[in-house]
C-alpha positions as CSV (number, residue, x, y, z in Angstrom):
1,X,1.3,-48.1,7.2
2,X,2.0,-47.5,3.5
3,X,-1.7,-47.2,2.6
4,X,-2.0,-44.3,5.1
5,X,0.5,-42.3,3.0
6,X,-2.0,-41.5,0.3
7,X,-4.5,-39.6,2.4
8,X,-1.7,-37.9,4.3
9,X,0.0,-36.8,0.9
10,X,-3.5,-35.5,-0.3
11,X,-3.7,-33.3,2.9
12,X,-0.4,-32.0,2.4
13,X,-0.9,-31.0,-1.3
14,X,-4.2,-29.5,-0.5
15,X,-2.7,-27.4,2.2
16,X,0.1,-26.3,-0.1
17,X,-2.2,-25.1,-2.9
18,X,-4.7,-23.4,-0.5
19,X,-4.8,-19.6,-0.8
20,X,-2.5,-17.8,1.8
21,X,-4.3,-15.4,4.0
22,X,-3.9,-11.7,3.7
23,X,-0.8,-10.1,5.4
24,X,-1.3,-8.8,8.8
25,X,-1.2,-5.0,8.1
26,X,-1.3,-2.7,11.0
27,X,-1.2,1.0,11.6
28,X,2.3,2.3,12.0
29,X,4.0,-0.4,9.9
30,X,6.7,0.8,7.5
31,X,7.2,-1.1,4.1
32,X,9.2,-1.1,1.1
33,X,7.2,-1.4,-2.1
34,X,7.7,-2.1,-5.8
35,X,9.3,1.2,-6.7
36,X,9.6,3.3,-9.9
37,X,13.2,3.7,-11.5
38,X,13.7,7.3,-10.2
39,X,12.5,7.1,-6.6
40,X,15.6,7.1,-4.3
41,X,14.4,5.2,-1.2
42,X,10.6,4.7,-1.3
43,X,8.8,3.5,1.8
44,X,5.3,3.7,3.0
45,X,3.7,4.1,6.4
46,X,0.3,2.6,7.1
47,X,-1.6,5.5,8.6
48,X,-5.2,4.5,9.0
49,X,-7.5,1.7,8.0
50,X,-11.3,2.1,7.1
51,X,-14.0,0.2,5.1
52,X,-16.1,1.4,2.2
53,X,-19.1,-0.3,1.1
54,X,-18.3,-0.6,-2.5
55,X,-14.6,-1.0,-2.1
56,X,-14.0,-3.1,1.0
57,X,-11.1,-2.3,3.3
58,X,-9.2,0.8,2.4
59,X,-5.6,1.2,3.8
60,X,-4.4,4.8,4.0
61,X,-0.8,5.2,3.5
62,X,1.9,8.0,3.7
63,X,4.5,7.7,1.2
64,X,8.2,9.1,1.3
65,X,11.4,8.6,-0.4
66,X,9.9,9.2,-3.9
67,X,10.7,11.9,-6.5
68,X,7.6,13.3,-8.0
69,X,7.6,16.2,-10.7
70,X,5.5,19.0,-9.0
71,X,5.9,22.4,-10.4
72,X,4.3,24.0,-7.3
73,X,6.8,22.3,-5.1
74,X,10.1,24.0,-4.0
75,X,12.6,22.9,-6.6
76,X,9.9,21.3,-8.8
77,X,9.7,17.9,-7.1
78,X,7.9,16.4,-3.9
79,X,9.4,13.8,-1.9
80,X,6.5,12.4,-0.3
81,X,2.7,11.9,-0.5
82,X,1.1,12.6,3.0
83,X,-2.1,10.6,2.3
84,X,-2.9,7.9,-0.3
85,X,-5.8,5.5,0.0
86,X,-5.5,1.9,-1.5
87,X,-7.7,-1.2,-1.6
88,X,-6.2,-3.8,0.4
89,X,-5.7,-6.1,-2.6
90,X,-3.9,-3.3,-4.6
91,X,-1.6,-2.5,-1.5
92,X,-0.7,-6.1,-0.7
93,X,0.4,-6.4,-4.3
94,X,2.7,-3.7,-4.1
95,X,4.5,-4.6,-0.8
96,X,7.8,-6.3,-1.0
97,X,9.2,-6.1,2.8
98,X,8.2,-5.0,6.1
99,X,10.9,-2.7,7.5
100,X,9.4,-1.8,10.8
101,X,6.5,-3.0,12.8
102,X,5.8,0.4,14.3
103,X,7.1,4.1,13.5
104,X,5.7,7.2,14.4
105,X,2.9,8.4,12.1
106,X,3.7,11.2,9.5
107,X,1.3,14.0,9.3
108,X,-1.8,12.9,7.1
109,X,-4.8,14.1,8.8
110,X,-5.4,16.9,6.5
111,X,-5.3,14.7,3.5
112,X,-7.4,12.2,5.1
113,X,-10.0,15.0,6.1
114,X,-10.1,16.2,2.6
115,X,-10.6,12.5,1.2
116,X,-13.3,11.9,3.8
117,X,-15.2,15.2,3.1
118,X,-15.0,14.4,-0.7
119,X,-16.3,10.7,0.1
120,X,-13.2,9.6,-1.9
121,X,-12.6,6.3,-3.0
122,X,-9.3,4.2,-3.2
123,X,-6.8,3.4,-5.7
124,X,-7.2,-0.2,-7.1
125,X,-3.9,-0.1,-8.8
126,X,-0.4,-0.7,-7.6
127,X,1.4,2.1,-5.6
128,X,3.9,2.5,-8.4
129,X,1.0,3.1,-11.0
130,X,-0.8,5.3,-8.5
131,X,2.4,7.4,-8.0
132,X,2.8,7.8,-11.7
133,X,-0.8,9.0,-11.9
134,X,-0.3,11.5,-9.1
135,X,2.9,12.7,-10.9
136,X,0.8,13.4,-14.1
137,X,-2.0,15.0,-12.1
138,X,0.4,17.2,-10.3
139,X,2.3,18.3,-13.4
140,X,-0.8,19.7,-15.1
């Protein structure tokens, strides 16, 4: 029986170093993500999933519980981003914990329609970096 341990051990080791499949992302899920220091309780909700020829899978999210400087918003800050598109890889790298499998979808349709009519792309950076970018854009 001992000679059989070699092949069995090889199979176990190969399985442990094989790449893990992508997370099972679904519309309606609410996730925590790697946050920026000043964001009180950041979460995101997956609101739509699309595919673009040059990008691949695009995951559209609505983000809440953040604090973005925005001179056009009441009080000078926005606490949410209704629509942000991410490549699957960028989004998966930012997610830390699934909070809820299904929540009511926030109002994202206007932002999605603007994105679609502009033939927009998707962020290929982390959610944290994309929020920093949006904050700089809004502050100009």
